[in-house]
C-alpha positions in Angstrom: 1.3 16.4 20.5 0.3 12.8 19.7 1.3 11.3 16.3 -1.3 9.4 14.3 0.5 6.2 15.3 0.3 7.1 19.0 -3.4 7.6 18.5 -3.6 4.2 16.9 -1.9 2.8 20.0 -4.7 4.2 22.2 -7.3 2.4 20.0 -5.3 -0.8 20.0 -4.2 -1.1 23.6 -6.6 1.2 25.4 -5.9 4.2 27.5 -4.3 2.3 30.4 -0.7 1.4 29.3 1.1 -1.0 31.7 3.1 -4.2 31.3 5.8 -5.4 28.8 3.4 -5.6 25.8 1.8 -2.3 26.4 5.2 -0.6 27.0 6.4 -2.2 23.8 3.5 -0.8 21.9 4.1 2.7 23.3 7.8 2.5 22.5 7.2 1.4 18.9 4.5 4.0 18.3 6.1 7.1 19.7 8.8 7.5 17.1 11.5 8.2 19.7 14.8 6.4 20.5 15.7 3.8 17.9 16.9 1.3 20.5 13.6 1.6 22.3 11.8 0.9 19.0 14.0 -2.1 18.3 13.5 -3.6 21.7 9.8 -2.9 21.4 9.5 -4.8 18.1 11.5 -7.7 19.6 9.2 -7.8 22.6 6.1 -7.9 20.4 7.5 -10.9 18.6 7.3 -12.7 21.9 4.2 -11.1 23.5 2.2 -9.5 20.7 -1.3 -10.3 19.7 -3.5 -9.8 16.7 -4.7 -6.5 18.2 -1.1 -5.2 17.8 -0.9 -5.9 14.1 -1.8 -2.3 13.0 1.1 -0.9 15.0 3.5 -3.5 13.6 2.3 -2.9 10.1 3.0 0.8 10.6 6.5 -0.1 11.8 7.3 -1.7 8.5 7.8 1.9 7.4 10.1 2.8 10.2 13.2 4.9 9.3 15.4 2.2 10.8 16.0 -0.9 8.8 16.5 -3.1 11.8 13.2 -1.9 13.3 11.5 -2.8 10.0 13.0 -6.3 10.0 12.1 -6.9 13.6 8.5 -5.7 13.0 8.2 -8.1 10.0 9.5 -11.0 12.2 7.0 -10.0 14.9 4.1 -10.1 12.5 5.0 -13.6 11.4 5.2 -14.7 15.1 1.9 -13.0 15.9 0.2 -14.6 12.9 1.5 -18.0 13.9 -0.2 -17.9 17.3 -3.7 -19.3 17.2 -4.5 -18.9 20.8 -4.6 -22.7 21.3 -1.4 -24.5 22.3 -2.4 -27.8 20.7 -3.2 -26.1 17.4 0.1 -24.2 17.6 2.0 -27.4 18.2 0.3 -29.0 15.2 1.3 -25.9 13.1 4.9 -26.2 14.1 4.8 -30.0 13.4 3.5 -29.3 9.9 6.3 -26.8 9.3 8.9 -29.3 10.3 7.3 -31.9 8.0 7.4 -29.3 5.1 11.0 -28.4 5.8 12.0 -32.1 5.6 10.2 -32.7 2.3 7.3 -34.6 3.9 4.8 -32.6 1.8 1.8 -34.9 1.8 2.1 -35.4 5.6 2.3 -31.6 6.1 -0.8 -31.1 4.0 -2.7 -33.5 6.3 -1.3 -31.7 9.4 -2.3 -28.3 8.2 -5.7 -29.6 7.2 -6.1 -30.7 10.7 -5.1 -27.3 12.0 -7.8 -25.8 9.7 -10.4 -28.3 10.9 -9.6 -27.4 14.5 -9.3 -23.7 14.1 -10.9 -22.6 10.7 -10.7 -18.9 11.7 -6.8 -19.2 12.1 -5.4 -17.7 8.9 -2.0 -19.1 9.2 -3.2 -22.7 9.0 -4.6 -21.9 5.5 -1.4 -20.0 4.6 0.8 -22.9 5.4 -1.3 -25.3 3.5 -1.3 -22.9 0.5 2.5 -23.0 0.6 2.6 -26.8 0.5 0.0 -26.9 -2.3 2.2 -24.6 -4.3 5.2 -26.7 -3.7 3.5 -29.9 -5.0 2.1 -28.0 -8.0 -1.5 -27.8 -6.9 -1.7 -24.1 -7.9 -5.5 -23.8 -8.0 -5.8 -25.3 -4.5 -3.0 -23.0 -3.3 -4.9 -20.0 -4.7 -8.1 -21.1 -3.0 -6.3 -21.3 0.4 -4.8 -17.9 -0.2 -8.3 -16.6 -0.6 -9.1 -18.0 2.8 -6.1 -16.4 4.3 -6.9 -13.0 2.9 -10.6 -13.2 4.1 -9.2 -13.6 7.6 -6.1 -11.4 7.3 -6.2 -9.0 4.4 -2.8 -7.6 5.3 -1.0 -10.9 5.0 1.8 -9.9 2.6 3.0 -13.5 2.6 -0.2 -14.7 1.1 -0.4 -11.8 -1.3 3.1 -12.4 -2.6 2.5 -16.2 -2.7 -0.6 -15.5 -4.8 1.6 -13.5 -7.2 3.8 -16.6 -7.6 0.8 -18.8 -8.3 -0.4 -16.5 -11.1 3.1 -16.6 -12.6 2.9 -20.4 -12.6 -0.5 -20.1 -14.3 0.9 -17.7 -16.9 -1.2 -14.8 -15.8 1.4 -12.0 -15.5 -1.1 -9.2 -15.1 -2.8 -10.9 -12.2 0.6 -11.7 -10.7 1.6 -8.1 -10.9 -1.6 -7.0 -9.1 -0.9 -9.3 -6.2 2.7 -8.4 -6.0 1.8 -4.7 -5.9 -0.7 -5.4 -3.1 2.0 -7.2 -1.1 4.4 -4.2 -1.5 1.6 -1.8 -0.5 1.5 -3.6 2.9 5.2 -4.3 3.2 7.5 -2.2 1.1 10.6 -4.2 2.3 10.0 -7.2 0.1 13.0 -6.8 -2.2 12.4 -9.9 -4.3 8.8 -8.9 -4.8 9.9 -5.5 -5.9 12.2 -7.0 -8.5 9.3 -9.2 -9.7 7.1 -6.1 -10.0 9.7 -4.3 -12.1 10.2 -7.3 -14.4 6.5 -7.9 -14.8 5.9 -4.2 -15.7 8.5 -4.4 -18.3 7.1 -7.6 -19.7 3.6 -6.3 -19.9 4.8 -3.1 -21.6 6.6 -5.2 -24.2 3.6 -7.4 -24.7 1.4 -4.4 -25.4 3.9 -3.1 -27.9 4.0 -6.4 -29.7 0.2 -6.5 -29.9 0.1 -3.1 -31.8 
């Protein structure tokens, strides 16, 4: 009997299953041997496409913690592939600039990524991150909106949006975004801690208002 996830695989990959990527999708979806699922998630980090995202999102709830971690990594890798080598090179260059504190330069680089490939959600996400780092919270939020229009399951943008609302002293809005991020990826421990703290804060605020 096919599981719901196996049926999803048929919709994603089609009925003909052949090749490393298709084998990986089948291995991740069938709920069988844990080592097979681990190898499958690792393979999709290298060869996966946006069409494989539903299977990887489902794997975030796998019984095995390592499979969950590998699926999360695979999602980031898939999301970081635009389908154009020059754009991908620019994205990586912007990440290096960001990591070395060259924040204004990285904004320019990610803006060029967006200009070249406006449908590529990760270009917007990376620029949102840098805008957050330089304190441009409204610009960061606007870029998060663009990410979520293109990739509603982007738990990174959802959790980043929560951090923005915290900076803007909007705890209720922050809580909403953090909860949305956890609904997609229940393995975000720091986000879960933020949710618990915000719930307690909002309860206390309501008590104080009485």
